[in-house]
C-alpha positions in Angstrom: 72.5 106.8 91.7 76.2 105.0 92.6 79.7 106.4 93.1 80.9 106.6 89.9 77.5 108.0 88.7 78.1 110.8 91.2 81.4 111.0 90.2 80.8 112.4 87.3 78.3 115.3 88.3 80.4 116.2 90.9 83.4 116.8 88.4 81.2 118.2 85.5 79.5 120.9 88.4 83.1 121.4 89.3 84.0 122.1 85.8 81.6 124.8 85.4 82.3 126.7 88.9 86.2 126.9 88.3 86.4 125.2 91.3 88.6 122.0 92.2 87.9 118.5 90.6 87.3 116.0 93.1 88.6 112.9 94.0 88.2 110.1 91.8 85.5 107.3 94.1 88.0 104.6 96.5 91.7 106.6 95.5 92.2 106.3 98.8 90.6 103.5 100.4 94.0 101.7 100.8 95.4 104.5 102.4 91.6 104.5 105.2 92.6 100.6 105.8 96.6 101.2 105.9 95.6 104.4 109.0 93.0 101.4 110.7 95.2 98.8 110.8 98.0 101.3 112.5 95.7 102.6 114.7 94.5 99.2 116.3 98.1 97.8 116.3 98.8 101.1 118.2 95.6 100.7 120.5 97.4 97.6 121.6 100.3 98.4 122.4 99.4 101.0 124.6 97.0 98.1 126.2 100.5 95.4 126.5 99.6 93.1 123.7 101.7 92.0 120.4 101.8 95.3 118.4 102.6 93.7 115.2 100.7 92.5 112.7 97.2 90.2 113.9 97.3 87.7 111.2 100.6 87.0 112.0 99.9 86.2 115.7 96.2 83.3 115.0 98.2 81.9 112.6 101.8 81.3 115.1 98.5 80.2 117.9 97.7 78.0 115.1 101.0 76.4 114.4 101.5 76.3 118.6 98.6 74.1 119.3 99.7 71.3 120.9 95.7 69.2 120.3 97.6 68.5 116.7 97.9 64.5 116.4 
């Protein structure tokens, strides 16, 4: 059963029982990813590493490589 099918079944059950409707699948995905990124940045600061975005660090390392012709 896919997530959409399960959502439709849960929505039907909620309407029959008078309970609150479930959130649609994928509604909070971006918020969860942002929270995970923020947590990793927080852990990096506690460990003494830079707290900015990890892509920025990787790009900076690539751009400052000395062995490029």
